[in-house]
C-alpha positions, 0 to 999 in steps of 0.5 A, a space after each residue: 727461287 733469289 730475289 733481287 732486293 735491289 731492284 725497284 718496286 715501283 719505279 719505270 726500267 728501260 730495257 736494260 732493266 736500269 731506273 729511269 729518272 724524273 726530268 729534271 729542270 734546266 737550274 736544277 741540273 746547272 744547279 748540280 753539274 757546279 756542285 759536283 764538278 767544280 775543277 778548273 772554275 773560280 770558287 768565289 763564282 761558282 758560289 755566287 752562280 749557286 745561290 743565284 740559281 737556289 735562290 731562283 729555285 726557291 721563288 714561288 711560280 705559278 699563276 698567283 707570282 706573274 709578277 714576281 719581286 725582285 729580292 735583294 742582294 741579288 
């Protein structure tokens, strides 16, 4: 009997056996795309967009932060 040690233990899999990933936000998806495939893009523009998206993702959200304050320098 062989056991696949790389199989996920408690993650959901689809009907073909591939792991179903948790959904991510649009901002996180854009950040990953910019960081992973900057070819053909202006490096300074990519760096600026990454900083803006990272700051947006780091900002607290929720009912206690209904009126977020602007960040200086962005």
